[in-house]
C-alpha positions in Angstrom: 0.0 0.1 0.2 1.3 3.3 -0.8 2.0 5.8 2.0 -0.7 8.1 2.8 0.0 12.0 2.6 0.5 13.7 5.8 -2.8 15.8 5.5 -4.7 12.3 4.9 -2.9 10.9 8.1 -4.1 13.9 10.1 -7.4 13.6 8.9 -7.6 9.8 9.9 -6.0 10.8 13.3 -8.9 13.2 13.7 -11.4 10.8 12.7 -10.2 8.2 15.3 -10.2 10.7 18.1 -13.8 11.6 17.1 -14.7 7.8 17.2 -15.1 7.5 13.6 -15.7 3.6 13.7 -15.0 3.3 10.0 -11.4 4.0 10.3 -9.9 0.8 11.5 -6.0 2.0 11.5 -5.5 5.6 11.2 -1.7 5.3 11.5 0.5 5.7 8.6 1.3 2.6 6.5 4.9 2.1 5.3 6.4 0.6 2.1 9.4 -0.8 3.4 11.2 -1.1 6.6 13.5 1.5 5.6 11.0 4.0 5.6 10.2 3.8 9.3 10.8 7.2 11.3 13.6 7.6 13.4 12.9 8.3 17.2 15.5 11.0 17.8 15.8 10.8 21.6 17.2 8.9 24.1 14.4 8.0 26.5 12.9 4.6 25.0 11.9 2.2 27.7 11.3 3.4 31.3 12.0 7.0 32.7 11.7 6.7 36.5 11.1 9.3 39.3 9.6 8.8 42.8 6.6 10.9 41.5 6.1 9.2 38.1 7.2 6.7 35.4 6.9 7.1 31.9 7.0 4.0 29.4 7.6 4.5 25.5 8.0 2.0 22.8 9.1 2.4 19.4 6.9 0.5 17.1 6.0 2.0 13.7 4.5 -1.6 13.0 2.0 -1.4 15.6 -1.7 -0.6 15.1 -1.8 -0.1 18.9 0.3 -1.0 21.8 -0.2 -1.3 25.7 1.9 -1.8 28.8 1.1 -4.3 31.4 1.9 -4.0 35.0 2.6 -6.9 37.5 3.4 -6.9 41.3 5.8 -9.7 41.1 7.7 -11.9 38.4 6.0 -15.3 38.7 4.8 -16.4 35.0 1.4 -17.2 36.8 0.6 -13.8 38.1 -1.9 -11.7 36.2 -1.3 -8.1 35.6 -2.9 -6.0 38.0 -3.1 -3.2 35.5 -3.0 -2.7 31.5 -2.6 0.8 30.1 -3.2 1.9 26.6 -0.2 3.7 25.0 -0.5 6.9 22.8 1.7 7.6 20.0 3.3 10.5 20.8 6.2 12.0 18.8 7.0 8.5 17.0 6.9 6.6 20.4 3.9 4.7 22.1 3.8 6.6 25.6 2.1 6.6 28.8 2.8 8.0 32.2 1.7 6.8 35.6 1.6 9.6 38.3 3.0 7.5 41.1 5.7 5.9 42.6 6.1 2.5 40.3 9.8 1.4 42.0 10.1 -2.3 42.0 7.0 -2.9 39.5 7.3 -5.2 36.9 5.9 -4.8 33.2 5.6 -6.1 29.8 4.8 -4.6 26.1 2.3 -5.7 23.9 1.5 -4.6 20.3 -1.5 -5.0 17.9 -0.7 -5.7 14.5 -3.0 -6.8 11.5 -5.9 -6.5 13.9 -4.4 -9.0 16.5 -2.5 -8.8 19.7 0.9 -10.3 19.7 2.4 -11.9 22.9 3.6 -9.9 25.3 7.4 -9.1 25.4 10.3 -7.6 27.7 10.9 -4.0 26.8 14.1 -4.3 24.7 15.3 -1.0 26.4 14.7 -2.6 29.6 17.4 -2.0 32.5 16.1 -4.4 35.0 14.1 -7.6 34.7 12.9 -10.3 37.1 13.6 -14.2 36.9 14.5 -15.4 33.3 14.3 -11.7 31.9 10.3 -12.4 31.0 9.3 -9.2 32.6 11.1 -5.7 32.6 11.3 -4.0 36.1 11.0 -0.5 37.1 13.8 0.6 39.5 15.3 3.5 41.0 19.0 3.1 39.8 20.3 5.2 42.3 19.3 2.2 44.7 21.7 0.0 42.9 25.0 1.7 43.5 27.3 -0.2 45.9 28.7 1.9 48.7 31.6 4.1 47.3 30.3 3.7 43.4 30.5 7.6 43.0 34.3 7.3 43.7 35.0 4.5 41.4 37.3 5.4 38.7 39.0 3.5 35.8 42.3 2.2 36.4 45.1 4.4 34.3 45.6 3.3 30.8 47.5 4.4 28.0 47.9 2.7 24.4 45.8 -0.1 23.5 49.1 -2.2 22.9 49.8 -1.5 26.7 46.8 -3.9 27.5 47.2 -7.5 28.6 43.8 -9.1 28.0 42.4 -12.2 30.2 39.2 -13.8 28.6 37.3 -15.0 31.7 33.7 -16.9 32.1 32.1 -15.5 35.2 31.4 -19.1 36.3 34.9 -20.5 35.6 36.9 -18.6 38.0 35.0 -19.9 41.2 33.1 -23.1 40.8 36.2 -25.3 41.6 35.7 -26.5 45.2 39.4 -25.7 45.9 38.9 -21.9 44.9 38.3 -20.9 48.4 35.6 -18.6 47.0 32.3 -18.1 48.8 30.1 -16.7 45.9 31.0 -19.4 43.6 29.8 -18.9 40.3 28.7 -15.3 41.1 29.5 -11.7 40.1 30.6 -11.4 43.6 33.1 -14.2 43.1 35.2 -11.5 41.4 35.1 -9.2 44.4 36.7 -11.6 47.0 40.1 -11.1 48.3 42.6 -13.3 50.2 41.1 -16.6 48.6 43.4 -19.5 48.1 43.5 -23.4 47.4 44.0 -25.7 50.5 47.9 -25.6 49.8 47.9 -21.6 49.9 48.2 -20.8 46.4 46.3 -17.6 45.4 42.8 -17.9 43.7 40.3 -15.7 41.9 40.8 -12.0 42.1 44.0 -12.1 43.8 45.4 -14.3 41.1 44.7 -11.9 38.6 46.4 -9.4 40.4 49.4 -11.6 40.7 49.4 -12.4 37.3 49.5 -8.7 36.3 47.0 -8.5 33.5 45.4 -4.9 33.0 42.1 -6.1 31.6 39.4 -9.0 32.5 37.6 -9.7 29.2 34.4 -11.2 30.7 32.1 -13.8 28.5 28.7 -12.7 27.9 27.2 -11.2 31.1 24.1 -9.6 30.1 21.0 -11.8 30.2 20.8 -14.7 27.9 18.2 -17.2 27.4 19.7 -20.6 27.9 20.4 -21.0 32.0 17.0 -21.1 33.9 17.5 -18.3 36.6 14.8 -19.8 38.7 17.1 -22.8 39.3 20.4 -20.7 40.1 22.0 -23.1 42.0 21.7 -26.0 39.7 24.4 -27.3 37.5 23.5 -25.4 34.5 26.2 -23.8 32.3 26.4 -21.8 29.2 28.7 -19.3 27.7 26.2 -16.8 27.2 26.1 -16.1 23.3 22.5 -16.4 23.3 21.3 -12.7 24.4 17.6 -12.0 25.6 17.8 -8.4 27.2 21.0 -6.4 26.3 20.8 -3.8 29.0 20.5 -6.2 31.9 23.1 -8.4 33.5 22.6 -12.1 33.8 20.6 -13.1 36.6 22.1 -16.6 37.2 25.2 -14.8 38.1 23.4 -12.6 41.0 22.4 -13.8 44.2 18.8 -13.1 43.6 17.6 -13.4 39.8 14.1 -12.2 40.6 15.2 -8.7 42.0 16.3 -6.5 39.2 18.5 -4.3 41.6 20.2 -7.2 43.2 21.9 -8.1 39.8 22.5 -4.7 38.8 24.3 -3.9 42.3 26.5 -7.0 42.1 27.6 -6.3 38.7 28.7 -2.9 39.8 30.4 -4.3 43.0 32.5 -6.8 40.7 33.4 -3.8 38.4 34.5 -1.8 41.4 36.4 -4.2 42.8 38.3 -5.1 39.8 38.9 -1.2 39.3 40.2 -1.0 42.9 42.5 -3.6 41.9 44.1 -1.6 39.0 42.2 -4.0 36.5 39.6 -3.0 33.7 36.7 -4.7 32.8 35.9 -5.7 29.1 32.3 -6.8 28.1 31.9 -9.7 25.2 28.8 -8.1 23.7 26.8 -10.4 21.0 24.8 -7.8 19.0 25.0 -9.8 16.1 22.2 -11.9 16.6 19.3 -12.8 19.2 18.9 -16.0 21.2 15.6 -16.5 20.1 13.9 -15.4 16.6 10.1 -15.5 15.8 9.6 -15.0 19.6 12.5 -12.5 20.4 11.7 -9.3 22.2 12.7 -7.3 18.9 10.4 -9.6 16.7 7.2 -9.4 18.5 7.5 -5.6 19.4 9.0 -4.1 16.0 8.3 -7.2 13.6 11.0 -7.8 11.0 12.8 -4.6 11.4 15.8 -5.9 13.7 16.6 -8.6 11.4 18.2 -9.2 7.8 16.2 -11.6 5.4 17.2 -13.5 2.3 15.6 -12.7 -1.1 13.0 -15.5 -0.2 11.9 -14.2 3.1 13.7 -16.3 5.3 15.9 -15.1 8.0 19.3 -14.6 7.0 21.8 -16.4 9.4 25.5 -15.2 9.3 25.7 -16.1 12.7 24.6 -19.8 12.5 22.3 -19.2 15.1 19.2 -18.7 13.4 19.2 -15.0 12.7 21.3 -12.1 12.2 20.8 -8.3 13.3 20.4 -5.7 10.8 22.9 -3.3 12.1 22.7 -1.0 9.2 19.1 0.1 10.0 19.1 3.7 11.8 17.1 2.4 14.9 19.1 -0.8 15.0 22.5 1.2 15.1 20.9 3.7 17.6 20.0 0.8 19.7 23.6 -0.6 19.5 25.2 2.5 20.4 22.8 3.6 23.3 23.3 0.0 24.9 27.1 0.4 24.8 27.1 3.8 26.1 24.7 2.7 29.0 27.3 0.0 30.0 29.9 2.6 30.1 28.1 5.3 32.0 25.9 3.0 34.2 28.2 0.3 34.9 31.7 1.9 34.3 32.6 -0.9 31.5 36.1 -0.3 29.7 35.6 -1.9 26.7 33.8 -4.2 24.5 34.4 -7.3 22.6 32.2 -8.0 19.6 31.3 -11.5 18.9 31.3 -12.1 15.0 32.0 -8.4 14.3 32.1 -9.3 10.6 28.2 -9.4 10.6 28.1 -5.6 11.7 28.6 -2.9 9.1 31.5 -0.5 9.3 29.5 2.5 9.6 27.7 1.2 12.7 31.1 0.1 14.1 32.5 3.5 13.6 29.8 5.4 15.0 30.0 3.3 18.2 33.9 3.9 18.2 33.5 7.7 17.8 30.5 7.7 20.4 32.3 5.9 22.9 35.8 7.3 22.7 34.1 10.9 23.1 33.3 9.4 26.5 36.8 8.2 27.1 39.6 8.0 24.7 41.2 4.8 26.5 37.9 2.6 25.9 39.2 -0.7 24.0 37.2 -2.0 21.3 37.7 -5.4 19.4 36.1 -8.2 17.8 36.0 -11.3 15.7 36.8 -10.0 12.1 34.8 -12.6 10.4 31.1 -14.2 10.6 29.8 -18.1 10.7 28.1 -17.9 7.4 27.2 -15.8 4.4 25.3 -12.5 4.8 23.2 -10.4 2.5 25.2 -7.4 3.3 27.8 -7.0 0.8 31.6 -7.7 2.3 32.8 -4.2 1.5 30.2 -2.9 4.0 31.0 -5.3 6.7 33.5 -5.2 9.8 35.4 -8.2 8.6 39.2 -8.5 9.3 40.2 -7.7 5.9 38.4 -4.0 6.0 39.8 -3.4 9.5 41.9 -0.5 8.1 38.6 1.3 7.7 37.7 1.0 11.3 38.1 3.7 13.5 40.4 2.5 17.0 38.9 -1.0 16.6 41.1 -4.2 16.7 40.5 -7.3 15.2 41.6 -10.8 16.2 44.6 -12.4 14.3 43.8 -15.7 13.4 47.1 -15.6 11.2 49.1 -16.0 14.4 46.7 -18.2 16.5 46.7 -20.9 13.7 50.2 -20.3 12.5 51.5 -20.9 16.5 49.7 -24.2 16.9 47.8 -25.2 13.6 44.6 -24.8 12.3 41.7 -25.0 14.5 39.7 -26.6 12.2 42.3 -29.3 11.5 42.9 -30.8 15.0 46.1 -32.7 14.3 47.6 -30.0 12.4 50.9 -28.6 13.8 52.1 -25.1 14.2 55.2 -23.4 14.7 55.8 -24.3 18.1 54.7 -27.9 17.6 56.7 -28.8 14.8 55.5 -27.1 11.4 58.1 -25.8 9.1 56.1 -23.6 6.9 54.5 -21.2 9.2 57.2 -19.1 10.3 56.3 -16.3 7.9 52.8 -15.9 9.5 54.2 -15.9 13.1 56.6 -13.1 11.9 53.1 -11.4 10.4 51.6 -11.5 13.9 55.1 -10.2 15.6 54.5 -6.9 13.7 51.0 -7.0 14.6 49.6 -7.6 11.0 50.8 -4.1 10.0 53.2 -3.0 6.9 56.5 -4.1 7.4 59.4 -4.0 4.7 60.4 -7.5 5.6 57.3 -9.3 5.7 56.7 -11.7 2.7 52.9 -11.3 2.5 52.5 -13.8 -0.2 53.5 -16.6 2.1 51.0 -15.6 5.1 48.5 -18.3 5.8 45.4 -16.2 5.6 46.0 -12.9 4.7 47.4 -11.4 1.5 48.7 -8.0 3.0 48.7 -6.1 6.1 45.3 -5.6 7.4 45.9 -3.6 10.4 46.7 0.5 9.9 48.2 0.4 13.7 49.4 -2.5 15.8 46.5 -1.3 18.2 44.3 -2.7 15.8 45.6 -6.4 16.1 44.9 -8.8 19.0 47.5 -11.5 19.3 46.2 -14.9 20.7 46.9 -18.3 20.5 43.4 -19.6 22.2 40.4 -18.6 23.8 36.8 -20.0 25.0 36.6 -21.5 21.6 38.1 -24.6 20.0 40.3 -26.8 22.4 42.6 -25.0 25.0 45.8 -24.6 23.8 47.3 -27.5 26.2 44.3 -29.8 24.9 45.5 -28.8 21.4 49.0 -29.7 21.9 48.5 -33.2 23.4 46.0 -33.6 20.3 48.5 -32.8 17.6 51.5 -34.0 19.7 50.3 -37.1 21.3 53.9 -38.6 21.0 56.0 -36.0 22.6 56.6 -36.2 26.4 54.8 -33.5 28.7 57.9 -31.7 29.4 58.4 -31.1 25.8 54.8 -30.2 25.1 55.2 -27.5 28.1 58.0 -26.0 26.1 55.4 -25.5 23.1 53.1 -24.2 25.3 55.6 -21.7 26.9 56.7 -20.8 23.5 53.1 -20.1 22.4 52.3 -17.8 25.0 56.0 -16.1 24.9 55.4 -15.0 21.5 52.0 -13.7 22.2 53.4 -11.7 25.0 56.6 -10.2 23.1 55.0 -9.4 19.9 53.6 -6.1 18.7 49.8 -5.5 19.0 47.6 -6.5 22.0 48.1 -9.7 23.6 45.2 -11.6 24.6 45.4 -14.7 27.0 42.7 -17.5 27.7 42.2 -17.8 31.4 43.8 -20.7 32.9 46.5 -20.9 30.1 48.8 -19.8 32.7 48.6 -23.1 34.3 48.1 -25.4 31.7 44.3 -25.3 31.4 42.4 -28.5 30.3 38.9 -29.1 29.5 39.6 -33.0 28.8 39.6 -32.4 25.3 36.1 -30.9 24.9 36.5 -28.5 21.6 33.1 -26.7 22.3 32.3 -26.7 25.9 29.6 -23.9 25.5 27.1 -26.1 27.6 29.3 -28.7 29.2 29.4 -28.7 32.7 31.6 -27.1 35.4 33.6 -30.0 35.9 34.7 -29.5 32.3 34.7 -25.8 32.2 36.1 -24.3 35.6 39.5 -23.5 36.3 41.1 -26.2 38.5 43.0 -24.2 40.7 45.0 -27.1 42.2 46.7 -26.8 38.7 48.3 -23.8 39.9 50.6 -25.6 42.2 51.2 -28.4 39.8 52.4 -25.9 37.2 53.9 -23.2 39.1 56.7 -22.9 36.7 54.4 -21.8 33.9 52.3 -19.5 36.1 55.9 -17.8 37.1 56.8 -17.9 33.5 53.8 -16.1 32.3 53.6 -13.6 35.2 57.3 -12.4 34.6 56.6 -12.3 30.7 53.8 -9.9 31.5 56.1 -7.8 33.7 58.8 -7.9 31.3 56.2 -6.5 28.6 55.0 -3.7 31.0 58.3 -3.0 31.9 59.8 -2.5 28.3 58.0 -0.4 25.8 60.1 -2.2 22.8 57.6 -5.1 22.8 54.7 -2.6 22.7 56.0 0.3 20.2 52.3 1.4 19.5 52.9 2.6 16.0 53.5 0.7 12.6 56.3 3.4 11.5 58.1 2.7 14.7 57.8 -0.9 14.1 59.3 -0.7 10.6 62.0 1.6 12.0 63.1 -0.1 15.1 62.4 -4.0 14.4 64.5 -5.6 11.9 64.4 -9.3 11.2 67.8 -10.9 11.1 69.5 -13.4 8.7 69.2 -16.0 11.2 65.3 -15.8 11.3 65.0 -17.1 7.6 64.5 -20.6 8.8 61.1 -22.7 9.0 61.8 -23.3 12.6 63.6 -20.4 13.6 62.8 -16.7 13.9 65.1 -13.9 15.0 64.6 -10.2 15.2 66.3 -7.0 16.7 64.7 -4.0 18.4 66.9 -1.2 18.8 66.6 2.1 20.3 63.0 1.8 21.2 61.6 5.1 22.2 61.5 5.3 26.1 63.1 1.9 26.9 66.1 1.8 29.3 67.1 -1.4 26.7 68.3 0.3 23.8 69.2 -3.2 21.9 67.2 -6.5 22.1 67.4 -9.6 20.3 64.5 -11.9 20.3 65.0 -15.7 19.1 62.0 -18.1 18.8 63.1 -21.7 18.3 60.3 -24.1 17.2 62.7 -26.8 16.4 63.1 -29.8 18.8 67.0 -29.5 18.6 69.4 -27.0 20.1 70.1 -24.1 17.5 73.4 -22.1 17.6 72.5 -18.6 16.5 74.9 -15.6 15.7 74.4 -12.4 18.2 74.9 -9.0 16.6 78.3 -7.3 17.7 78.5 -6.5 21.7 78.2 -8.5 24.9 74.8 -9.7 25.6 72.8 -11.1 28.6 70.2 -13.6 28.2 66.8 -12.5 29.9 64.2 -14.9 28.6 64.8 -18.4 27.9 62.1 -21.4 27.4 61.4 -21.8 31.1 62.3 -18.7 33.0 62.5 -14.8 32.9 65.1 -12.9 34.8 65.8 -9.3 33.6 68.9 -9.3 35.6 70.5 -12.1 33.3 70.2 -15.7 33.1 73.6 -17.5 32.8 77.0 -16.0 31.7 77.4 -13.2 29.1 77.6 -13.9 25.8 79.3 -12.8 22.6 79.1 -13.9 19.0 77.4 -17.0 19.4 74.5 -18.6 21.5 73.1 -21.7 21.7 69.1 -21.6 22.3 67.1 -24.6 23.8 64.9 -26.7 21.7 61.3 -25.0 21.5 62.0 -22.0 23.5 61.5 -18.3 23.3 64.9 -16.3 24.0 65.4 -12.9 24.7 68.8 -11.3 24.8 69.9 -7.8 25.9 73.1 -6.0 24.8 75.1 -4.7 27.7 76.3 -1.1 27.4 79.9 -0.8 28.5 80.3 2.0 30.8 
């Protein structure tokens, strides 16, 4: 149907208000979803004061809309009030002139003459159990003591970060964690926790390790865990979002009270900030956990999703749907949601799941908005999708298009698979585990996927050229929650190698990540040889599989100390985080010793701000001792395959050095006084 003229729309509106019974739908009809008007204000959802509460819903598709009010969140409870919403300035609106603090509510729209099912407000900031009803809350009541003085820990360039990816539940569920609030946000607030043998756990472990950011797997409200049974043995990573602006209830001590989950999430952020650690949220705006009966689809049918030409849902997420981020009100929703987490919860950055589904314009809009709030907010994501999308590749935030993104980084699968082998070929070996043809891809990771005159780009495993404009756009890693843990993968690809040798492979992989340019990223527990018993896709496996086994810290103390000291070394020496492409090209030089399929050697000279003026790094992937030629001068070794000591390991060296099998080695030239 063609859109009606504004005068006709006005006439029809008057007709309805005069109870003209022949006018069944006085509202404007839209030819396409793209014709939907943009709501320009930032007050959709609920605006609460002690004297009144205003409800607003944007839904051009609705013929009518209403809000239902409830005294509690039990599914069997009937609404105690139903209020018709009036469309005012492009939003369905109603104001209740009383204090509704604690009241639960749902929205409902009429379309094609029938009322659709009730749904939770997409803009809800609090919900009851399982997120099935929104809740009106006074957010001032959700601030923990001292929240007004909470500040982000100091942060410099993106490459100064050391990221630690963690599932909230994994940190504390092990019976030997010594943590009281197991599986909860509050588990990350506890200090002084130890294993029975006295090794630090939980937050104190993170402080001891020295990471700068904790990256939390999805911690907004998701579908798959039944919050009415919070103490049952349910588990999910959380990549099935339901309410984007509400913390997950199963991680709180009382899912029924919206204020509790908010307050406890804030307490977690506050505790991490007090410990000098920033907080990254893993966000999943690329799809929803439900499709036909999602909040978006029930309240604004079709608008939030992409569709194939045949009318079916497009599915680049491989989860049943994909979000149409390029639509103005979807882009606005994502931006405002992220702003809310920054402003209300003091979150310090975001990791975007399947970022390659989102359009570049939306990602840059988000970046400009968040960096105007705080320029040190960290943004990064997966520069790929899980399937084809109707949105053209040139418009999508894919790894190959990273140079078009503004202050947003992408993960380097180039380095990940170069170090340990392809995640899709489980028995394939990488540089650390015996491969002889992946060294150039490791070098590409060392320079953070930037332009460097010595990289042979036609020899890179996945990329045909540099994709990061600056090293701060490249996240270097070897393992994460997806696929096998690094330790499990090495056991699969190298089953006949002894444990001591696989430990050296593990050390070499993490040392490469932590001494390379770019942003280093660690999978939680990799510093203590974390295993999931070979489970490759543990997204809904048990706590027994997923929880960090804290006794491993005592068993693998050498690995923990090695990683901790490597982090400290990186923090102390700007040479390993030069921060600019031009500086890497000028100060980092690969040497002739490094043109070998199992040996990489490079020199960093006169790095700005570093007290070490000459550093020589040798990565030996071979299972034999290799002799390398040191540049002229007297050198001391500060890193080998098992230890880190800035004061020196062994005797001073000149001319030649023997490096151990499967080892990372760092030498520093001693300046004669």
